[in-house]
PDB file of the backbone (N, CA, C, O) and the ligand in Angstrom, with CONECT records:
HET     ZN  A 101       1
ATOM      1  N   MET A   1      19.579  29.908   3.998  1.00  0.00           N
ATOM      2  CA  MET A   1      20.479  30.188   5.056  1.00  0.00           C
ATOM      3  C   MET A   1      19.699  30.323   6.326  1.00  0.00           C
ATOM      4  O   MET A   1      20.248  29.981   7.374  1.00  0.00           O
ATOM      5  N   ALA A   2      18.544  30.760   6.343  1.00  0.00           N
ATOM      6  CA  ALA A   2      17.694  30.951   7.536  1.00  0.00           C
ATOM      7  C   ALA A   2      17.374  29.594   8.122  1.00  0.00           C
ATOM      8  O   ALA A   2      17.363  29.389   9.336  1.00  0.00           O
ATOM      9  N   LYS A   3      17.110  28.665   7.196  1.00  0.00           N
ATOM     10  CA  LYS A   3      16.670  27.262   7.679  1.00  0.00           C
ATOM     11  C   LYS A   3      17.924  26.457   7.911  1.00  0.00           C
ATOM     12  O   LYS A   3      18.624  26.186   6.936  1.00  0.00           O
ATOM     13  N   GLN A   4      18.257  26.066   9.072  1.00  0.00           N
ATOM     14  CA  GLN A   4      19.282  25.157   9.391  1.00  0.00           C
ATOM     15  C   GLN A   4      18.822  23.790   9.673  1.00  0.00           C
ATOM     16  O   GLN A   4      18.168  23.452  10.659  1.00  0.00           O
ATOM     17  N   GLN A   5      19.241  23.007   8.680  1.00  0.00           N
ATOM     18  CA  GLN A   5      18.800  21.609   8.733  1.00  0.00           C
ATOM     19  C   GLN A   5      20.087  20.583   8.950  1.00  0.00           C
ATOM     20  O   GLN A   5      21.034  20.456   8.174  1.00  0.00           O
ATOM     21  N   THR A   6      19.907  19.976  10.036  1.00  0.00           N
ATOM     22  CA  THR A   6      21.127  19.086  10.273  1.00  0.00           C
ATOM     23  C   THR A   6      20.838  17.695   9.544  1.00  0.00           C
ATOM     24  O   THR A   6      19.861  16.984   9.778  1.00  0.00           O
ATOM     25  N   LEU A   7      21.762  17.449   8.703  1.00  0.00           N
ATOM     26  CA  LEU A   7      21.682  16.205   7.975  1.00  0.00           C
ATOM     27  C   LEU A   7      22.393  15.092   8.617  1.00  0.00           C
ATOM     28  O   LEU A   7      23.485  15.305   9.144  1.00  0.00           O
ATOM     29  N   HIS A   8      21.867  13.930   8.615  1.00  0.00           N
ATOM     30  CA  HIS A   8      22.471  12.697   9.145  1.00  0.00           C
ATOM     31  C   HIS A   8      22.701  11.618   8.121  1.00  0.00           C
ATOM     32  O   HIS A   8      22.046  11.537   7.082  1.00  0.00           O
ATOM     33  N   CYS A   9      23.697  10.769   8.479  1.00  0.00           N
ATOM     34  CA  CYS A   9      23.873   9.605   7.587  1.00  0.00           C
ATOM     35  C   CYS A   9      22.718   8.663   7.907  1.00  0.00           C
ATOM     36  O   CYS A   9      22.380   8.354   9.050  1.00  0.00           O
ATOM     37  N   SER A  10      22.101   8.206   6.690  1.00  0.00           N
ATOM     38  CA  SER A  10      20.993   7.247   6.886  1.00  0.00           C
ATOM     39  C   SER A  10      21.440   5.942   7.413  1.00  0.00           C
ATOM     40  O   SER A  10      20.597   5.137   7.811  1.00  0.00           O
ATOM     41  N   PHE A  11      22.764   5.658   7.446  1.00  0.00           N
ATOM     42  CA  PHE A  11      23.165   4.258   7.764  1.00  0.00           C
ATOM     43  C   PHE A  11      23.706   4.250   9.130  1.00  0.00           C
ATOM     44  O   PHE A  11      23.347   3.336   9.872  1.00  0.00           O
ATOM     45  N   CYS A  12      24.513   5.135   9.561  1.00  0.00           N
ATOM     46  CA  CYS A  12      24.997   5.055  10.947  1.00  0.00           C
ATOM     47  C   CYS A  12      24.508   6.155  11.846  1.00  0.00           C
ATOM     48  O   CYS A  12      24.748   6.168  13.054  1.00  0.00           O
ATOM     49  N   GLY A  13      23.732   7.189  11.147  1.00  0.00           N
ATOM     50  CA  GLY A  13      23.105   8.213  12.039  1.00  0.00           C
ATOM     51  C   GLY A  13      24.026   9.320  12.454  1.00  0.00           C
ATOM     52  O   GLY A  13      23.605  10.237  13.159  1.00  0.00           O
ATOM     53  N   ARG A  14      25.280   9.269  12.037  1.00  0.00           N
ATOM     54  CA  ARG A  14      26.189  10.393  12.263  1.00  0.00           C
ATOM     55  C   ARG A  14      25.610  11.629  11.680  1.00  0.00           C
ATOM     56  O   ARG A  14      24.863  11.595  10.702  1.00  0.00           O
ATOM     57  N   SER A  15      25.984  12.797  12.331  1.00  0.00           N
ATOM     58  CA  SER A  15      25.430  14.046  11.777  1.00  0.00           C
ATOM     59  C   SER A  15      26.471  14.583  10.910  1.00  0.00           C
ATOM     60  O   SER A  15      27.626  14.167  10.995  1.00  0.00           O
ATOM     61  N   ARG A  16      26.103  15.546  10.027  1.00  0.00           N
ATOM     62  CA  ARG A  16      26.880  16.228   9.103  1.00  0.00           C
ATOM     63  C   ARG A  16      28.198  16.655   9.660  1.00  0.00           C
ATOM     64  O   ARG A  16      29.196  16.604   8.942  1.00  0.00           O
ATOM     65  N   ASP A  17      28.265  17.071  10.895  1.00  0.00           N
ATOM     66  CA  ASP A  17      29.492  17.634  11.496  1.00  0.00           C
ATOM     67  C   ASP A  17      30.461  16.611  11.974  1.00  0.00           C
ATOM     68  O   ASP A  17      31.643  16.871  12.196  1.00  0.00           O
ATOM     69  N   GLU A  18      29.855  15.302  12.143  1.00  0.00           N
ATOM     70  CA  GLU A  18      30.791  14.221  12.561  1.00  0.00           C
ATOM     71  C   GLU A  18      31.494  13.509  11.396  1.00  0.00           C
ATOM     72  O   GLU A  18      32.413  12.721  11.617  1.00  0.00           O
ATOM     73  N   VAL A  19      31.074  13.778  10.187  1.00  0.00           N
ATOM     74  CA  VAL A  19      31.648  13.089   9.028  1.00  0.00           C
ATOM     75  C   VAL A  19      32.272  14.115   8.129  1.00  0.00           C
ATOM     76  O   VAL A  19      31.973  15.309   8.138  1.00  0.00           O
ATOM     77  N   LYS A  20      33.236  13.504   7.287  1.00  0.00           N
ATOM     78  CA  LYS A  20      33.866  14.409   6.348  1.00  0.00           C
ATOM     79  C   LYS A  20      32.901  14.709   5.141  1.00  0.00           C
ATOM     80  O   LYS A  20      32.674  15.847   4.728  1.00  0.00           O
ATOM     81  N   ILE A  21      32.416  13.674   4.678  1.00  0.00           N
ATOM     82  CA  ILE A  21      31.659  13.762   3.341  1.00  0.00           C
ATOM     83  C   ILE A  21      30.243  13.005   3.762  1.00  0.00           C
ATOM     84  O   ILE A  21      30.185  11.956   4.403  1.00  0.00           O
ATOM     85  N   LEU A  22      29.185  13.719   3.293  1.00  0.00           N
ATOM     86  CA  LEU A  22      27.907  13.232   3.384  1.00  0.00           C
ATOM     87  C   LEU A  22      27.282  13.294   1.993  1.00  0.00           C
ATOM     88  O   LEU A  22      26.999  14.362   1.450  1.00  0.00           O
ATOM     89  N   ILE A  23      27.070  12.024   1.411  1.00  0.00           N
ATOM     90  CA  ILE A  23      26.648  11.944   0.044  1.00  0.00           C
ATOM     91  C   ILE A  23      25.157  12.006   0.067  1.00  0.00           C
ATOM     92  O   ILE A  23      24.559  11.268   0.850  1.00  0.00           O
ATOM     93  N   ALA A  24      24.512  12.800  -0.703  1.00  0.00           N
ATOM     94  CA  ALA A  24      23.023  12.886  -0.669  1.00  0.00           C
ATOM     95  C   ALA A  24      22.397  11.824  -1.657  1.00  0.00           C
ATOM     96  O   ALA A  24      22.819  11.744  -2.810  1.00  0.00           O
ATOM     97  N   GLY A  25      21.471  11.078  -1.229  1.00  0.00           N
ATOM     98  CA  GLY A  25      20.727  10.195  -2.067  1.00  0.00           C
ATOM     99  C   GLY A  25      19.339  10.655  -2.358  1.00  0.00           C
ATOM    100  O   GLY A  25      19.021  11.813  -2.089  1.00  0.00           O
ATOM    101  N   GLN A  26      18.513   9.840  -2.880  1.00  0.00           N
ATOM    102  CA  GLN A  26      17.186  10.330  -3.179  1.00  0.00           C
ATOM    103  C   GLN A  26      16.466  10.667  -1.891  1.00  0.00           C
ATOM    104  O   GLN A  26      15.963  11.781  -1.745  1.00  0.00           O
ATOM    105  N   ASP A  27      16.405   9.774  -0.989  1.00  0.00           N
ATOM    106  CA  ASP A  27      15.677  10.078   0.260  1.00  0.00           C
ATOM    107  C   ASP A  27      16.593   9.663   1.434  1.00  0.00           C
ATOM    108  O   ASP A  27      16.104   9.084   2.404  1.00  0.00           O
ATOM    109  N   GLY A  28      17.916   9.946   1.367  1.00  0.00           N
ATOM    110  CA  GLY A  28      18.741   9.555   2.487  1.00  0.00           C
ATOM    111  C   GLY A  28      20.160  10.079   2.196  1.00  0.00           C
ATOM    112  O   GLY A  28      20.407  10.689   1.156  1.00  0.00           O
ATOM    113  N   HIS A  29      21.066   9.832   3.120  1.00  0.00           N
ATOM    114  CA  HIS A  29      22.457  10.278   2.977  1.00  0.00           C
ATOM    115  C   HIS A  29      23.298   9.197   3.344  1.00  0.00           C
ATOM    116  O   HIS A  29      22.806   8.287   4.013  1.00  0.00           O
ATOM    117  N   ILE A  30      24.566   9.153   2.988  1.00  0.00           N
ATOM    118  CA  ILE A  30      25.473   8.218   3.388  1.00  0.00           C
ATOM    119  C   ILE A  30      26.894   8.922   3.619  1.00  0.00           C
ATOM    120  O   ILE A  30      27.300   9.760   2.813  1.00  0.00           O
ATOM    121  N   CYS A  31      27.600   8.569   4.693  1.00  0.00           N
ATOM    122  CA  CYS A  31      28.845   9.207   4.937  1.00  0.00           C
ATOM    123  C   CYS A  31      29.944   8.383   4.363  1.00  0.00           C
ATOM    124  O   CYS A  31      29.734   7.264   3.896  1.00  0.00           O
ATOM    125  N   GLU A  32      31.187   8.978   4.402  1.00  0.00           N
ATOM    126  CA  GLU A  32      32.326   8.321   3.845  1.00  0.00           C
ATOM    127  C   GLU A  32      32.584   6.886   4.563  1.00  0.00           C
ATOM    128  O   GLU A  32      32.980   5.882   3.971  1.00  0.00           O
ATOM    129  N   ASN A  33      32.308   6.970   5.849  1.00  0.00           N
ATOM    130  CA  ASN A  33      32.543   5.681   6.629  1.00  0.00           C
ATOM    131  C   ASN A  33      31.844   4.686   6.126  1.00  0.00           C
ATOM    132  O   ASN A  33      32.429   3.646   5.823  1.00  0.00           O
ATOM    133  N   CYS A  34      30.515   4.815   5.952  1.00  0.00           N
ATOM    134  CA  CYS A  34      29.613   3.843   5.579  1.00  0.00           C
ATOM    135  C   CYS A  34      29.956   3.443   4.112  1.00  0.00           C
ATOM    136  O   CYS A  34      29.896   2.253   3.803  1.00  0.00           O
ATOM    137  N   VAL A  35      30.290   4.328   3.251  1.00  0.00           N
ATOM    138  CA  VAL A  35      30.644   3.940   1.992  1.00  0.00           C
ATOM    139  C   VAL A  35      31.821   3.031   1.970  1.00  0.00           C
ATOM    140  O   VAL A  35      31.885   2.071   1.201  1.00  0.00           O
ATOM    141  N   GLU A  36      32.829   3.369   2.893  1.00  0.00           N
ATOM    142  CA  GLU A  36      34.061   2.518   2.854  1.00  0.00           C
ATOM    143  C   GLU A  36      33.763   1.103   3.364  1.00  0.00           C
ATOM    144  O   GLU A  36      34.308   0.121   2.861  1.00  0.00           O
ATOM    145  N   HIS A  37      32.878   1.019   4.384  1.00  0.00           N
ATOM    146  CA  HIS A  37      32.446  -0.215   4.885  1.00  0.00           C
ATOM    147  C   HIS A  37      31.749  -1.110   3.965  1.00  0.00           C
ATOM    148  O   HIS A  37      31.971  -2.314   3.832  1.00  0.00           O
ATOM    149  N   ALA A  38      30.803  -0.339   3.283  1.00  0.00           N
ATOM    150  CA  ALA A  38      29.930  -0.975   2.338  1.00  0.00           C
ATOM    151  C   ALA A  38      30.762  -1.582   1.218  1.00  0.00           C
ATOM    152  O   ALA A  38      30.536  -2.679   0.707  1.00  0.00           O
ATOM    153  N   GLU A  39      31.814  -0.697   0.868  1.00  0.00           N
ATOM    154  CA  GLU A  39      32.764  -1.211  -0.354  1.00  0.00           C
ATOM    155  C   GLU A  39      33.468  -2.443   0.121  1.00  0.00           C
ATOM    156  O   GLU A  39      33.626  -3.424  -0.606  1.00  0.00           O
ATOM    157  N   GLU A  40      33.897  -2.369   1.386  1.00  0.00           N
ATOM    158  CA  GLU A  40      34.631  -3.601   1.838  1.00  0.00           C
ATOM    159  C   GLU A  40      33.746  -4.775   1.697  1.00  0.00           C
ATOM    160  O   GLU A  40      34.139  -5.764   1.077  1.00  0.00           O
ATOM    161  N   ILE A  41      32.583  -4.724   2.233  1.00  0.00           N
ATOM    162  CA  ILE A  41      31.589  -5.775   2.115  1.00  0.00           C
ATOM    163  C   ILE A  41      31.315  -6.285   0.809  1.00  0.00           C
ATOM    164  O   ILE A  41      31.270  -7.486   0.543  1.00  0.00           O
ATOM    165  N   ILE A  42      31.099  -5.180  -0.150  1.00  0.00           N
ATOM    166  CA  ILE A  42      30.809  -5.639  -1.540  1.00  0.00           C
ATOM    167  C   ILE A  42      32.029  -6.229  -2.168  1.00  0.00           C
ATOM    168  O   ILE A  42      31.854  -7.128  -2.991  1.00  0.00           O
ATOM    169  N   GLU A  43      33.267  -5.832  -1.882  1.00  0.00           N
ATOM    170  CA  GLU A  43      34.417  -6.380  -2.329  1.00  0.00           C
ATOM    171  C   GLU A  43      34.589  -7.869  -1.905  1.00  0.00           C
ATOM    172  O   GLU A  43      34.979  -8.750  -2.670  1.00  0.00           O
ATOM    173  N   GLN A  44      34.264  -8.041  -0.642  1.00  0.00           N
ATOM    174  CA  GLN A  44      34.376  -9.418  -0.167  1.00  0.00           C
ATOM    175  C   GLN A  44      33.281 -10.327  -0.802  1.00  0.00           C
ATOM    176  O   GLN A  44      33.541 -11.455  -1.221  1.00  0.00           O
ATOM    177  N   GLU A  45      32.109  -9.797  -0.845  1.00  0.00           N
ATOM    178  CA  GLU A  45      31.011 -10.604  -1.513  1.00  0.00           C
ATOM    179  C   GLU A  45      31.390 -10.874  -3.060  1.00  0.00           C
ATOM    180  O   GLU A  45      31.223 -11.986  -3.560  1.00  0.00           O
ATOM    181  N   LEU A  46      31.859  -9.891  -3.709  1.00  0.00           N
ATOM    182  CA  LEU A  46      32.221 -10.106  -5.134  1.00  0.00           C
ATOM    183  C   LEU A  46      33.297 -11.049  -5.166  1.00  0.00           C
ATOM    184  O   LEU A  46      33.323 -11.883  -6.070  1.00  0.00           O
ATOM    185  N   GLY A  47      34.230 -11.018  -4.249  1.00  0.00           N
ATOM    186  CA  GLY A  47      35.427 -11.888  -4.310  1.00  0.00           C
ATOM    187  C   GLY A  47      34.988 -13.278  -3.969  1.00  0.00           C
ATOM    188  O   GLY A  47      35.635 -14.221  -4.424  1.00  0.00           O
ATOM    189  N   ASN A  48      34.033 -13.470  -3.273  1.00  0.00           N
ATOM    190  CA  ASN A  48      33.624 -14.810  -2.845  1.00  0.00           C
ATOM    191  C   ASN A  48      32.647 -15.417  -3.859  1.00  0.00           C
ATOM    192  O   ASN A  48      32.284 -16.587  -3.735  1.00  0.00           O
ATOM    193  N   THR A  49      32.244 -14.689  -4.794  1.00  0.00           N
ATOM    194  CA  THR A  49      31.357 -15.219  -5.789  1.00  0.00           C
ATOM    195  C   THR A  49      32.141 -15.424  -7.177  1.00  0.00           C
ATOM    196  O   THR A  49      31.528 -15.420  -8.244  1.00  0.00           O
ATOM    197  N   THR A  50      33.311 -15.575  -7.114  1.00  0.00           N
ATOM    198  CA  THR A  50      34.074 -15.784  -8.329  1.00  0.00           C
ATOM    199  C   THR A  50      34.205 -17.279  -8.715  1.00  0.00           C
ATOM    200  O   THR A  50      34.945 -17.655  -9.625  1.00  0.00           O
ATOM    201  N   ASP A  51      33.522 -18.019  -8.046  1.00  0.00           N
ATOM    202  CA  ASP A  51      33.471 -19.524  -8.417  1.00  0.00           C
ATOM    203  C   ASP A  51      32.974 -19.658  -9.742  1.00  0.00           C
ATOM    204  O   ASP A  51      33.518 -20.434 -10.527  1.00  0.00           O
ATOM    205  N   ASN A  52      31.937 -18.936 -10.077  1.00  0.00           N
ATOM    206  CA  ASN A  52      31.430 -18.875 -11.488  1.00  0.00           C
ATOM    207  C   ASN A  52      32.287 -17.970 -12.297  1.00  0.00           C
ATOM    208  O   ASN A  52      32.280 -16.752 -12.121  1.00  0.00           O
ATOM    209  N   LYS A  53      33.035 -18.573 -13.194  1.00  0.00           N
ATOM    210  CA  LYS A  53      34.006 -17.822 -13.944  1.00  0.00           C
ATOM    211  C   LYS A  53      33.334 -17.194 -15.259  1.00  0.00           C
ATOM    212  O   LYS A  53      33.998 -16.783 -16.210  1.00  0.00           O
ATOM    213  N   HIS A  54      32.105 -17.174 -15.201  1.00  0.00           N
ATOM    214  CA  HIS A  54      31.383 -16.558 -16.318  1.00  0.00           C
ATOM    215  C   HIS A  54      31.423 -15.072 -16.240  1.00  0.00           C
ATOM    216  O   HIS A  54      31.295 -14.396 -17.262  1.00  0.00           O
ATOM    217  N   THR A  55      31.607 -14.504 -14.993  1.00  0.00           N
ATOM    218  CA  THR A  55      31.620 -13.150 -14.730  1.00  0.00           C
ATOM    219  C   THR A  55      33.020 -12.592 -14.996  1.00  0.00           C
ATOM    220  O   THR A  55      33.990 -13.068 -14.406  1.00  0.00           O
ATOM    221  N   ASN A  56      33.140 -11.606 -15.860  1.00  0.00           N
ATOM    222  CA  ASN A  56      34.347 -10.954 -16.072  1.00  0.00           C
ATOM    223  C   ASN A  56      34.473  -9.541 -15.539  1.00  0.00           C
ATOM    224  O   ASN A  56      34.913  -8.654 -16.271  1.00  0.00           O
ATOM    225  N   THR A  57      34.113  -9.304 -14.324  1.00  0.00           N
ATOM    226  CA  THR A  57      34.055  -7.939 -13.923  1.00  0.00           C
ATOM    227  C   THR A  57      35.465  -7.559 -13.323  1.00  0.00           C
ATOM    228  O   THR A  57      35.929  -8.186 -12.371  1.00  0.00           O
ATOM    229  N   PRO A  58      36.034  -6.651 -13.836  1.00  0.00           N
ATOM    230  CA  PRO A  58      37.389  -6.188 -13.344  1.00  0.00           C
ATOM    231  C   PRO A  58      37.299  -5.443 -12.099  1.00  0.00           C
ATOM    232  O   PRO A  58      36.825  -4.307 -12.121  1.00  0.00           O
ATOM    233  N   THR A  59      37.703  -5.962 -11.027  1.00  0.00           N
ATOM    234  CA  THR A  59      37.540  -5.279  -9.777  1.00  0.00           C
ATOM    235  C   THR A  59      38.407  -4.123  -9.441  1.00  0.00           C
ATOM    236  O   THR A  59      38.225  -3.386  -8.471  1.00  0.00           O
ATOM    237  N   HIS A  60      39.415  -4.011 -10.359  1.00  0.00           N
ATOM    238  CA  HIS A  60      40.295  -2.810 -10.143  1.00  0.00           C
ATOM    239  C   HIS A  60      39.723  -1.462 -10.726  1.00  0.00           C
ATOM    240  O   HIS A  60      40.041  -0.353 -10.299  1.00  0.00           O
ATOM    241  N   LYS A  61      38.855  -1.694 -11.737  1.00  0.00           N
ATOM    242  CA  LYS A  61      38.265  -0.531 -12.212  1.00  0.00           C
ATOM    243  C   LYS A  61      37.017  -0.137 -11.448  1.00  0.00           C
ATOM    244  O   LYS A  61      36.023  -0.863 -11.417  1.00  0.00           O
ATOM    245  N   LEU A  62      37.092   0.962 -10.870  1.00  0.00           N
ATOM    246  CA  LEU A  62      36.004   1.415 -10.066  1.00  0.00           C
ATOM    247  C   LEU A  62      35.225   2.392 -10.821  1.00  0.00           C
ATOM    248  O   LEU A  62      35.668   3.486 -11.170  1.00  0.00           O
ATOM    249  N   THR A  63      34.001   1.943 -11.072  1.00  0.00           N
ATOM    250  CA  THR A  63      33.099   2.906 -11.832  1.00  0.00           C
ATOM    251  C   THR A  63      32.426   3.857 -10.744  1.00  0.00           C
ATOM    252  O   THR A  63      31.928   3.442  -9.697  1.00  0.00           O
ATOM    253  N   VAL A  64      32.478   5.088 -11.108  1.00  0.00           N
ATOM    254  CA  VAL A  64      31.828   6.036 -10.237  1.00  0.00           C
ATOM    255  C   VAL A  64      30.333   6.075 -10.443  1.00  0.00           C
ATOM    256  O   VAL A  64      29.841   6.459 -11.504  1.00  0.00           O
ATOM    257  N   LYS A  65      29.586   5.650  -9.359  1.00  0.00           N
ATOM    258  CA  LYS A  65      28.192   5.685  -9.437  1.00  0.00           C
ATOM    259  C   LYS A  65      27.637   6.960  -8.871  1.00  0.00           C
ATOM    260  O   LYS A  65      28.292   7.636  -8.078  1.00  0.00           O
ATOM    261  N   LYS A  66      26.482   7.279  -9.257  1.00  0.00           N
ATOM    262  CA  LYS A  66      25.749   8.400  -8.747  1.00  0.00           C
ATOM    263  C   LYS A  66      25.199   8.021  -7.302  1.00  0.00           C
ATOM    264  O   LYS A  66      24.773   6.902  -7.017  1.00  0.00           O
ATOM    265  N   PRO A  67      25.260   9.029  -6.485  1.00  0.00           N
ATOM    266  CA  PRO A  67      24.682   8.699  -5.093  1.00  0.00           C
ATOM    267  C   PRO A  67      23.334   7.958  -5.081  1.00  0.00           C
ATOM    268  O   PRO A  67      23.121   7.121  -4.204  1.00  0.00           O
ATOM    269  N   VAL A  68      22.476   8.218  -5.964  1.00  0.00           N
ATOM    270  CA  VAL A  68      21.154   7.515  -6.030  1.00  0.00           C
ATOM    271  C   VAL A  68      21.436   6.103  -6.371  1.00  0.00           C
ATOM    272  O   VAL A  68      20.842   5.225  -5.746  1.00  0.00           O
ATOM    273  N   GLU A  69      22.258   5.804  -7.274  1.00  0.00           N
ATOM    274  CA  GLU A  69      22.569   4.457  -7.623  1.00  0.00           C
ATOM    275  C   GLU A  69      23.225   3.721  -6.555  1.00  0.00           C
ATOM    276  O   GLU A  69      22.967   2.531  -6.373  1.00  0.00           O
ATOM    277  N   ILE A  70      24.062   4.359  -5.836  1.00  0.00           N
ATOM    278  CA  ILE A  70      24.800   3.676  -4.655  1.00  0.00           C
ATOM    279  C   ILE A  70      23.698   3.352  -3.559  1.00  0.00           C
ATOM    280  O   ILE A  70      23.671   2.295  -2.928  1.00  0.00           O
ATOM    281  N   LYS A  71      22.848   4.332  -3.423  1.00  0.00           N
ATOM    282  CA  LYS A  71      21.787   4.229  -2.263  1.00  0.00           C
ATOM    283  C   LYS A  71      20.922   3.058  -2.682  1.00  0.00           C
ATOM    284  O   LYS A  71      20.668   2.158  -1.882  1.00  0.00           O
ATOM    285  N   ALA A  72      20.463   3.056  -3.935  1.00  0.00           N
ATOM    286  CA  ALA A  72      19.550   1.954  -4.389  1.00  0.00           C
ATOM    287  C   ALA A  72      20.354   0.605  -4.311  1.00  0.00           C
ATOM    288  O   ALA A  72      19.752  -0.428  -4.017  1.00  0.00           O
ATOM    289  N   PHE A  73      21.559   0.597  -4.542  1.00  0.00           N
ATOM    290  CA  PHE A  73      22.340  -0.635  -4.550  1.00  0.00           C
ATOM    291  C   PHE A  73      22.433  -1.113  -3.127  1.00  0.00           C
ATOM    292  O   PHE A  73      22.178  -2.286  -2.854  1.00  0.00           O
ATOM    293  N   LEU A  74      22.797  -0.228  -2.202  1.00  0.00           N
ATOM    294  CA  LEU A  74      22.903  -0.520  -0.860  1.00  0.00           C
ATOM    295  C   LEU A  74      21.679  -0.969  -0.261  1.00  0.00           C
ATOM    296  O   LEU A  74      21.658  -1.944   0.490  1.00  0.00           O
ATOM    297  N   ASP A  75      20.615  -0.276  -0.570  1.00  0.00           N
ATOM    298  CA  ASP A  75      19.304  -0.635  -0.024  1.00  0.00           C
ATOM    299  C   ASP A  75      18.935  -2.123  -0.485  1.00  0.00           C
ATOM    300  O   ASP A  75      18.484  -2.958   0.299  1.00  0.00           O
ATOM    301  N   GLU A  76      19.152  -2.341  -1.716  1.00  0.00           N
ATOM    302  CA  GLU A  76      18.913  -3.765  -2.225  1.00  0.00           C
ATOM    303  C   GLU A  76      19.804  -4.740  -1.520  1.00  0.00           C
ATOM    304  O   GLU A  76      19.353  -5.788  -1.057  1.00  0.00           O
ATOM    305  N   TYR A  77      21.092  -4.396  -1.435  1.00  0.00           N
ATOM    306  CA  TYR A  77      22.025  -5.252  -0.845  1.00  0.00           C
ATOM    307  C   TYR A  77      21.751  -5.521   0.686  1.00  0.00           C
ATOM    308  O   TYR A  77      21.755  -6.656   1.163  1.00  0.00           O
ATOM    309  N   VAL A  78      21.532  -4.460   1.355  1.00  0.00           N
ATOM    310  CA  VAL A  78      21.404  -4.510   2.852  1.00  0.00           C
ATOM    311  C   VAL A  78      20.063  -5.382   3.203  1.00  0.00           C
ATOM    312  O   VAL A  78      20.027  -6.232   4.093  1.00  0.00           O
ATOM    313  N   ILE A  79      19.081  -5.064   2.442  1.00  0.00           N
ATOM    314  CA  ILE A  79      17.781  -5.741   2.786  1.00  0.00           C
ATOM    315  C   ILE A  79      17.975  -7.246   2.700  1.00  0.00           C
ATOM    316  O   ILE A  79      17.440  -7.963   3.545  1.00  0.00           O
ATOM    317  N   GLY A  80      18.719  -7.767   1.715  1.00  0.00           N
ATOM    318  CA  GLY A  80      18.794  -9.142   1.604  1.00  0.00           C
ATOM    319  C   GLY A  80      19.967  -9.718   2.462  1.00  0.00           C
ATOM    320  O   GLY A  80      20.169 -10.932   2.456  1.00  0.00           O
ATOM    321  N   GLN A  81      20.722  -8.895   3.180  1.00  0.00           N
ATOM    322  CA  GLN A  81      21.753  -9.354   3.972  1.00  0.00           C
ATOM    323  C   GLN A  81      21.696  -8.881   5.424  1.00  0.00           C
ATOM    324  O   GLN A  81      22.316  -7.860   5.723  1.00  0.00           O
ATOM    325  N   ASP A  82      21.042  -9.507   6.293  1.00  0.00           N
ATOM    326  CA  ASP A  82      20.918  -9.079   7.580  1.00  0.00           C
ATOM    327  C   ASP A  82      22.212  -9.009   8.284  1.00  0.00           C
ATOM    328  O   ASP A  82      22.383  -8.144   9.143  1.00  0.00           O
ATOM    329  N   ASP A  83      23.138  -9.862   7.981  1.00  0.00           N
ATOM    330  CA  ASP A  83      24.366  -9.903   8.527  1.00  0.00           C
ATOM    331  C   ASP A  83      25.232  -8.732   8.145  1.00  0.00           C
ATOM    332  O   ASP A  83      25.921  -8.127   8.966  1.00  0.00           O
ATOM    333  N   ALA A  84      25.171  -8.454   6.929  1.00  0.00           N
ATOM    334  CA  ALA A  84      25.904  -7.268   6.427  1.00  0.00           C
ATOM    335  C   ALA A  84      25.330  -6.052   7.066  1.00  0.00           C
ATOM    336  O   ALA A  84      26.118  -5.150   7.347  1.00  0.00           O
ATOM    337  N   LYS A  85      24.106  -5.910   7.324  1.00  0.00           N
ATOM    338  CA  LYS A  85      23.486  -4.848   8.058  1.00  0.00           C
ATOM    339  C   LYS A  85      24.085  -4.676   9.357  1.00  0.00           C
ATOM    340  O   LYS A  85      24.481  -3.585   9.770  1.00  0.00           O
ATOM    341  N   LYS A  86      24.158  -5.883  10.074  1.00  0.00           N
ATOM    342  CA  LYS A  86      24.622  -5.945  11.411  1.00  0.00           C
ATOM    343  C   LYS A  86      26.189  -5.454  11.438  1.00  0.00           C
ATOM    344  O   LYS A  86      26.620  -4.722  12.330  1.00  0.00           O
ATOM    345  N   ILE A  87      26.904  -5.894  10.466  1.00  0.00           N
ATOM    346  CA  ILE A  87      28.314  -5.518  10.290  1.00  0.00           C
ATOM    347  C   ILE A  87      28.465  -4.095  10.100  1.00  0.00           C
ATOM    348  O   ILE A  87      29.357  -3.505  10.709  1.00  0.00           O
ATOM    349  N   LEU A  88      27.636  -3.441   9.267  1.00  0.00           N
ATOM    350  CA  LEU A  88      27.574  -2.133   9.014  1.00  0.00           C
ATOM    351  C   LEU A  88      27.282  -1.356  10.264  1.00  0.00           C
ATOM    352  O   LEU A  88      27.933  -0.350  10.546  1.00  0.00           O
ATOM    353  N   ALA A  89      26.317  -1.808  11.011  1.00  0.00           N
ATOM    354  CA  ALA A  89      26.032  -1.132  12.247  1.00  0.00           C
ATOM    355  C   ALA A  89      27.029  -1.168  13.337  1.00  0.00           C
ATOM    356  O   ALA A  89      27.200  -0.259  14.149  1.00  0.00           O
ATOM    357  N   VAL A  90      27.691  -2.317  13.292  1.00  0.00           N
ATOM    358  CA  VAL A  90      28.677  -2.499  14.440  1.00  0.00           C
ATOM    359  C   VAL A  90      30.033  -1.799  14.107  1.00  0.00           C
ATOM    360  O   VAL A  90      30.721  -1.221  14.948  1.00  0.00           O
ATOM    361  N   ALA A  91      30.335  -1.917  12.789  1.00  0.00           N
ATOM    362  CA  ALA A  91      31.649  -1.465  12.333  1.00  0.00           C
ATOM    363  C   ALA A  91      31.728   0.108  12.511  1.00  0.00           C
ATOM    364  O   ALA A  91      32.797   0.621  12.842  1.00  0.00           O
ATOM    365  N   VAL A  92      30.654   0.829  12.303  1.00  0.00           N
ATOM    366  CA  VAL A  92      30.766   2.290  12.399  1.00  0.00           C
ATOM    367  C   VAL A  92      30.568   2.591  13.801  1.00  0.00           C
ATOM    368  O   VAL A  92      30.607   3.758  14.192  1.00  0.00           O
TER     369      VAL A  92
HETATM  370 ZN    ZN A 101      27.519   6.758   7.916  1.00  0.00          ZN2+
END
């Protein structure tokens, strides 16, 4: 209680007060806005890669991932996609 620590979204930099939800990761946080945008990007990406019909991933079924997993996934994804990173930064 004595220690007041203001948490920020590691992706858009918004503070805890500026967002509704701040999900804690291993060494960062992500707000609901960034999750939404990331989800859109991921959906687009997954939608575009259906040329190969070997993958049978049901897009309607959303599997709930742990924050750490989301963070790890986003990290991996964003690092390889400079454009996506830019979109994320601009969109928020
Ligand atoms: Zn954010």
